[in-house]
N, C-alpha and C positions, 0 to 999 in steps of 0.2 A: 504494500501500500504505499503511496506513492504521503510524504509531508506536505504537509501545507506550510505556503511562504511563510515568513514573515514578513512582523507589522502586518500585522491583523488588528482589526478589529473586535476583543472578548467578550464585549459586553456593554452596558452604557453605566458610566461610571459617575455621571451624577445630572439631574435633572433641575433649574436651576429660571427662577421664574423672576418678572419685578411686578409689583404693588405700591398704590401710591399709601396704601393704608396696612404697611407687611406686617404689623401686632394685633392687629385684625384678624388678619388671613390667614396666620399663622396658629392664633384661635379656633376660626372659623374651621379647618386640618384638621386639627388636633379637636376638636369635640366632633364633629362631622364624621373622618376618619380613621383618626386613632394616629394619624400625625403626626405626636411627639418632639417638637423640635427641643433642643438639651440648650440649643446655643448657636449648634454648631452645624444645623439642620436634620435632615434625617435620615439617617442610617439604615441602610432594608438588607439583608449577607442578605447573598449562595452563591452558590457555588457552578464551579464550570462542568458544562457537559462533560470533555472526552479530563477531562481531571481534574475528581470529585475535591477532592484535596484537600485544592484552594479554596481558601474559601478570599470573597471579594463583597465590595458592599456597592450600594445605587443611593446616593445623598442624591436630597430632596431638600429645600429651601427656597424660602422667597427672600429676594432683594430687595433692598432700600428702588422709589419706582427713578431715583437719583443714581443712582452707581451708573459710571464708567469700564465694569468691570466685563459687560459684554458688549463695550463700543468697537472700533467707534463708530459703526454704524446705529440704527435703531431700537436696533428686535427686542423684544420682551422677554427670552426668554434666548436662553443656550446651554448642547448638551454639552452633556462630556463625556466620554467616550473612551472605553479603556483599554488599552495597545499593549499589546507581547513583546514588539522590539519597537524599540522608537524611533531609533536612526533610520531602520531600514523600513520605517513607511514612513520616516520621512523623503527620503532619497528616493524611493519610488516618487510621491506627489512633488516632489519638484521636478523629475524627470517626463511627469506628466502634466504638469505649467498649474495646481495648484497654487493659487498666492496662500502664500506659509510667513506669517509674523518672525520676525526673526528676533522677538525678546524669546526668554526661556526658564520654565522655576526652579530648582531642584530645589523638596522641600522629605522632611525626615519622612514621610512615607509617600515621596518616589516624586518623578521628574515629569516637568506639564509644558506641550507645549500647544500653538494654536493656530488653524491656519482657515479657510471660511470658503464656505459655498458657491456660488455662483451667481448666487443671489445675495452676498456683501456679508453674509447672516455667522458670524465667528466660531466657529465651530473648537473646542478642549480639547486636548486630548491627553491621556496622562499613562505612564506606565507606572506602576505602586511600584515602591520601592521594592518587596519582597521579590518584582522582577525585573529592577530595574539594573543594569547594569556597572 
């Protein structure tokens, strides 16, 4: 069996959206859907189908309406995708002509990079520390 290419999406790492009434929105989701934000978003754990020993989380979070984290465009949301090999993915996307943000972020929990889709929506890529080189 052929192994999959490096630089692939493993799952959704986060769903982020803006709200003019952030606290009220967080309270609504907590009360009605049980998504209780502890201050760093809601952590929804899951395991990889082809590697069940690897546990991941999808973060769900409400951002203030004035945030520029989703910028430079006006999009009210941003999706974060978990990737298995950031360098391989960015190299392939560059060859394919995808717009890549030059900024990078390295945190104790992983590496981050950003790209833009054909509508200019910012997409966050996250290689968790357990998968980071």
